N, C-alpha and C positions, 0 to 999 in steps of 0.2 A: 583581256577580261573586260566584259561589258560594264559600263558605268550606268547604274540605275539609281533612281531617286528613292527616298524613304518610303513613299507609298507603294512603289513597285516592289521594293524589298520586302515590306510587310506582307504584301499579297502573295509573293512567291513562297515565303516561309509558311504562311497560313495554308496554302495549297499542299506544300510538302508535309505539313503536320497532319492534314486530313488523310493524305496518302498513307502516312505512317500509322495512324489510328486504324485504318482498314487493314493494313498489313499485320498489325499486332493482333487484331481480333480474329483474322483468318488463321494465323499460325498459332494462336493460343499462347502468345508470349505475354506473360504477366509481369515480367521484370527484366531489366537489362543490367548486366554486371557492372558497367562503369560508364562514365560520361563519354569516353572515347568510343565505346561500343554503340552508344546512342547516336553520336555524330556520324559514325560510319553507316549506320542503318539509314539515317535521314539522307545522307549524301548519295546513296544508291537510288533513292526515289525522288530526288529533286527534279522539278519540271524544267524542260527546256522552254524557250520563249514561244516556239510553235505549239507545243503541247498546252501551254498556258492559254493561248488564244482559243484553242479548240474547247477547252473546258469552260471558258466564259468567265465573267466577272461577277457572278451572282453569289459566290461564297462569302459568308460573313465570318469575321474573325471569332474563333472559339478559344483564343489564347489570352490568358491574363498576363499582359506584358510586364506588370510590376514584379512578376516572379523571376524575370530575366535580369541579370546584372553582369557587368564587365569585371567584377571583383574576382580575383584569383583565390580568395580565401574561403570560397563557398565549400560546404561539406559535400564531398562526392557521394556520400551515402544517400543523399536526397534523390539520386537518380536510380537507386536500386529498385524502387517500385514506382512505376509510372501510372498515375491515376488519370484515367480518361475522363475529362470534365463532362458534366451534363450539358447537353446542347443549350445554347442561350435562348432567351425568349423569342428573339427574332426568327431564328431557325425553326423553333418549335411552331410558331404561327404559320410559317411557310409550309412546313410539313403537314400540319393539320388541314390547311386549305387544299394542298395537293391530294391528301387522302380523301377529303370530301368530294373533290372534283371527280376522282377516279371511281370511288365506291358508289356515288350517286349518278355517275355518267352525265355530268353537266356539260352541255355543249360549250365548246371553247369560246364561241362568240359571246355567250353570257358571262363566262368567267373573265374575259377581257374587260367587259363593262364593269364588273365588280372590282377588279384590280385597279382600274382607273379611278373609281370612286374612292377606294380605300387609300390609294396613294395621294390623291389630290385633296380630298375633303377630310379624311381621318389622319392625314399627315404621316402615313406609314411609308416612309420613303424607302425602306429596305425591300419592299415588295416590287417585283418586276411588273412591267406593263403588259407582257404577253404570256399567255398560258403555256406556250411551248418552252419558255424559259423557266417557268415555275416547275413544270413537270420534267424538264430536261429531255424533251422529246427527241426522237431520232431526227437528225438533220441530213440534208443532202439527198442525193439520188439513191434509191433502193435498188438492189440487184435482184432481178427476177429471172426465173428459169422458164424458157419456152416449153410449154406443154400444150400442144394444140388441142382444142382451139382457143386456149387462153394462156394465162401466166401462173406461175407457182412461186411462192416465197417459202424458203425453208428456215425455220427458227432454230432447230436442233434439239436433240433429246438430252445430250450430256449437260449443257449449261442449265437446263430446267431441273434436272435431277440434282445437280450440285446445290442450286438454290433451295430445293426441297429438303435436302439433308441439312443444310445450314439452319433452316427453319426448325427442323426436328431438334437439332443440337441446342438451339437457343431456348427451346421449351423444355429441355431436360429429358427428352425422349431418347432412349438408346438407339444408336445407329444400327440398322439391320445388316447382317452379313450378306444377305441375298435379297435383291429387290425383284419382285415379280410385277410385270406390267400387264394391264388389260387395255386393248386398243379399240378404237371405234372410228369408222369413216362413214360419213353421210353427207348428202347434199342439202343446201339451204337455198331455196329460190328467193331472190331479193325482192321481187314484186310480181304481181299477177299480169302485168302488162308487158313483160319482156322475158326472154329466156336466160337472162343473166343469173348466175348462181355461184355460191361458194361451195367448195368441197374441202373442209378442214380435216386434218389427220389428228385425232385426239388420243390421249392416253392418260391413264391414272395408275398409281401404285396401289396394288392390292392391299386392302386393310385401311386405306386412307381416302378421304372424300375429294381431295384436290384433283382437278382435271386440268391438263396442260395441252396446249396447242403446239404440236411439233412442226407443223407446216400448213399452208393453206393455199388452195387453188381458186382462181376466179376466171370465169369465161362464159360464153354463150352455150351452155350445156356442159355435161360432164366430160372429163378427159377421155380422149379417144383411145389412148394407149395406157393401160393400167400400169405396166412396168415403168414407163417413163414418168408417170405420176408418182410412183412409190420409190423411185430409185434413191433419192437423197435420204429418205427415212429408212429404207432398207440398209443402206451403207452404215448409218448411225447404229442401228440395232445389231448388225453383224459385228461391228467393231466392239461394241459393248459386250456382246456375248463371248467374243474370243479373248479380249483383253481385260474387260471389267471396267469399273468406274473407280478412279483413284481419288479418294476424298481424305484430305489431311494426312496423307501418307499411308492410308489404309486402302486395300483393294476390296471393293464391294462388287459381288457378282450380280449381273443383270440378265434377266431372261423374260421373254414374252409368254405368258401362260394362257392367254385367251383373247378372243375377239368377239365383241357383241355389237352387231349391226342389224338393221332390218334386212329382209330377204332380198330386195332388189340390189342394195349396196353390197351384200355378201356375194351374190352371184357375179357382180361386176369385179370385185376384188379377187375372187378365186378363179375367174374366167371359166365358169361352169354354166350349165343350162339354167334357164330362168326357173323361178319357183313355180310357175304354172305350166311347165312342160311335162311330158310323160315321165321323164327321169329326173325330176327336180329335187327330190329329197336328198339332203346332204348327209343323212345319217344311215339310210338303208337303201337297198337296191330295188325297192318296189317300183312297179310300172303303173302309171296312172290310167284311169278309165275316163273316157269321154261321156258326159251325161248331158242330155239336151234339156233345155228349159221347157217347162210345162205351163200352159195357160190355165185359167180358172176351171175350164171344163176338162182338164187333164189331157188335152190334146197337145202333141209336141209342136213347138214353134221354133223359129230360127234362134240360133245362139245356144250356148251351153258353157260348160267348164270341165276342166280335168279334175277328177277326184281320186283319192288314194284310200280306198277301203281296206286294203291289205295291211294287217298289223303284225304279220309273222314273216316278213321278208328278211333276207340275209342282211346283216348289219355290215356297213362299210368299216374298213380298218385303215390305218395310216398307210400301210403297205399297198392295199388295193387301190387307194386313192392315187398315190404317187405313181403306181404302175399302170394306171388307166385301165383297170380290169373291166369296168363298164364304160366303154368309150362314149356311149350316148349321153352320159352324165356330164361330159366335158364339152367345151365349146368347139365348134367345127373348125375354127381357124387354127387349132392345134398349138396355140401359144400357151406356154406354161407361165403362170404368174409367179413373180419372185417372192410374193408374200409367203409361199410355201416354205421358203428357206428359214424363216424366223420362228417357225413352230416345230417343236419336237414331235408332236402327234397332232396332225392338222384336224383330224376328225374330232378328237376330244377338245381341242382348243377353240374351234369355231362353234360357239354355243347357239342354242335356240333362245333368242331374246324374249324374256317373259313379257316385256312391255308391249311389243308389237304382236307377238304370237297369242298371248293369253288375254290381255286386257282389252286392247283395241282390235284384237283379232277375233278370238273365239267368243269372249263375253259380249262384245258389241254385236257380233253376228247373232248370238243367241237371243239377247234382249230385243234386238231389232225385229226378229221374227215374232216375238210375243206382242210387240207394239204395232207392227206394220205389215205383217204377213197377209198376202191376198186371200188365203184360205181361212174361212170363218172358224173351222174347228180348232185352229191353233191361236189365231189372233184374239187378244183380249177385247172386250167390248169397250165402248166409249165411257160407260159408267164406271167400269173397273179401272180404266186408265185415270179417270178423274180422282177416284179414291186413292190410287197409288200416289198421284201427284200431291194430294193434300197430306198424305201420311209422310211422304219424303220431306215436304216443306216443314212439317211439324218436328221431324227428327233433327233439323238443323241445330236447334239450341242444345241438343244433347251430344253433338259430335265435338270431341275435344279439339283443342288448338293444334294437336299433333298433325292433324289432317289439314293440308293447305287449302283444300276445296271442300265446301259443304255440299250436301246432296241437293240437286235441282229437280224440277218437275219433269214430267214426261215430254212436254212440248219442247224442252231444251235438249232432248236426247241426241239429235244430230250434232250438237256442239259440246257434248260431254268430252272431257279430257281423259287421258289415260289414268290419272290419279283418281278420278271419279269412278271409273270402271273398276279400279282396284278396291276402292272403298265399298262399292256395291257388291262385288263378288265375295270379298273376304269377310265383310261385316254385316251389311244391311240386307243383302239379297234373301237369305233364309227367312227373315222376318217379314220383309216387305211383300214378297211374292207368294207366301204360303197360302193365303186365303183365295188367291186369284188364279193359280195354276192347277190343272188337273193333277192327280196323284202321280201319273206316269211322268209328266214333264217335271214336276217338282223333285221327284226322286232322282231323275236324270241330272237335274241341276245340282243337287246335293252331292253327287259323285264328284263333280268339278270343284265345288266349294270346299269339300273336305280335303281333297287331294292338294289343291293349291294352298290352302291354309297350312297344311303340314309341311309342304315344301318351302313355304315362306318363313317358317319359324327356324331360326338358326340354331336353337338348342336341341330340337328334335328332328330336324330335316333328314339327317343321316340315319337315325334310328328307324324312321318310318318311311324311308324312300321306297323300299320295295312294296309296301302296302299302298302308298300313293300311286306307284306305277300301275298296280293292279286296278285301282279305281279309274285311272285315266284310260287304260286299255278298255275297260268295260264301258266307259263313257263314249269312246270313239266307236266301239263295236255296235252299240245300241243306238247311235245317233241316227243312222239312216232309217231305222225302223220307225222312228218318231217324226223326224223332219224331212225324210226323203234322201235319196242317194246324193243329191246335189250338195247336201250339207257338209259332207266329209271333204272339205277343201284342204289346201296345203297346211294352213294353220291348225286345223282340227287334227290332221294326221300327225303333226309335229308334237302333239301332246304326249304321244307314246314314247318319245325320246327325252322328255323334259327331266324325268327322275334321274336318268344317267348323268345329265349335266350337273344336277345337284350333287350327286355323289362325287363328281370330279372337282367342282368349284365351290361348293357350299350352297347356302340358301339362295332363293331366287333373287333377292335384293343384292347379293354379292356379285352377280354378273348381269343384272338388268341394265338397260340403256337409259334409265331415268336421269342419272347424273350427266351423261353425255348430251342428252336432249336439252337439259337445262343450259348447258354450256353453249349449245348451238344458238339458243335464243339470246343469250348474253352477247354472243358475237354479232348476231344480226342487229341487236339494239345499239351496238356501237356505231353503226353506220348512220351518219347525220345528214348526208346529202348524196345525190346520185353520181356526182363526178368522182373519178378515181377511187372506187370502192376498195380495191386491194391495198392501196397506199394508206388509206384511212385505218383499215383494220390492223395492218402491221404496226403502225405507230401506236394505236390504242392498246394493242396487246402488249407492246413493249412497256408502255407506261404502267399498265396494270401489273405486269410481272414484277417490276421493280418496286413500285410504291406499296402495293398491297402485301407483297412478300415482307418488306421491312416492317409494315404495320403488324403483321401476324407474329413476326419475330419479337416484337416489343410487347406482345400481349401474353407473356409468360405468366402462369398462375403463381401468385405470391400471396401469402397470408396477409401481408401488409396492405394489400389492395382490397381486402374484403371489408364489407360493411354490414353490420347486423342491425336489423330494424324490426319494429313491432314487438316490443317486449311483452311477455305474458307469463303466467304462472300456473297454467292448467295442464302441465305434463305432456306426454309421459316422461318419467324421470328414470335416470340410470340409478341402479341400486347403490346406495351409499353416498349419493350426491343430492342432498335435500336442500341446500342453501346456495344454489347457484342461479344466476339469471338465465332465462330462456328467451328465445326469439323465434318469430314465425318465418322470417325471410332472411336470406343471405345473398347479398349483392356483390358483384365484382364487375369489372369492365366488360367481361365476356361471358359471365355466368350469372344465372338467377336460380336459386333453389327455394322452393316454397314450402318446406317442411318445418317442424319444430327443431330448433338447434339449442344445444347447451352453450353456456357462455364462453367468453374468450379464453378462459383458462384451459378449457378442454381443447379448443382449437390449437392452442399453442403446444399442447402435448402431442 
């Protein structure tokens, strides 16, 4: 038996106690029958000397040593209920700093400087000197998978889902019997001066906003072999589909219900013809027509594009897609993508993304014609554009904070984001453009506005899906008569299939790529220097998953954490409650409500 000093013994017991606390919370053990049972449990999780060195020396004691005694006359009943002590002030400070570093994405170099100041000048000796110790970052060499022309790191689907379910459980949300996943894959260029880019595999649980990174690729260009790129993710999903996810002794079924990516990424993942080819539509068997560009004098000139004016073509089915009934739709190399295996119905699962198709596709194209078209009979005059800009700027003060971006002027049109196009199409457009469009163009625009507004409303989207589909078909059918044959591009054609996706998956926001695009920007902003980008991202993602997950688990809604402010007595009142105090605002750590509230007695009931 090794002989250790008192300090080493205390540290080992402290580490064993922390292991035991985690074990108890995971298994939902609230009490232990006897002291012997407690000792047996601790002895099973005691750390070896090698394990102790790996964990590090940054743990601070959370044990009140005065409670321990060598006396044999202690009452064994005191062990029947083990109360987990609230973390001490030192640990709380370290956790708060770690949360701040991760949530605000502070560069580690700046955090190191802050830790040095706090430790030296504020005499906070319990703080580490290095950010990696504070965040418990991944150490050592990371294992990457060769995916030419770059490298791939797989994080895994199952551990992320377990963390997600633990978070739900800590917030009192019932654990679902079946988890449905929506996936997304897209590329992120790291800079404009190189071909270096990330290709993360993202997924989210349907009904929840959390977006997870299952794996990430980095290289000079996208992966050459889609099956090699997806192989680790495919194995995880197939295992979860066949076996399920075991969480606290309960089996939770897992399946992938859909995929929402832009058109180039989707063609890469499915290994099909590109979206601008003659047989590029993923939903129907239409064949495109080549339309030449026209000059101002209507003379044909070089260049053109493939258009899809046919709105009555035969629809694809899961069977016809897997049997390659229209061989021209599939890539000439004949390779079958393994992503087909994870979907039950691939035609229904692979949706038309509203963000890329509708907002920065059709709407941007339509408004761009009004603002910049070379033909005078369609383009608005400079005077009209100036009035529109002034009106849009004036509307800014009336746009509520629910919209993350306010309307901008016409001169900023090339830099409008997808959320601005959504705001313009769904809310502002019918008012802003009414006085400046001719009746035919305005009525045509209103077909799109009404249809997308109906499909975006989760309460009525199913009820009016057929009506919205009729409006979109009429929009596509009449587009060429107003704006020419070249207008009916891939995105415009895909509008006729949008209502069916709403019937299968819910409102447009339920399957749009907005949440995934936000995550892509978060990933890109994690990169702080050009060297070893994949290693940086993997370590930052690990820190984010651990620290922010524990933060969200601690933010359970509790009435004790609510604060009532701004007392008033101007109603409205609940009948029979004439003598209670009212408040205008209700605050909590994660919630702000700005309505009139009845006093604490009502909240407690």
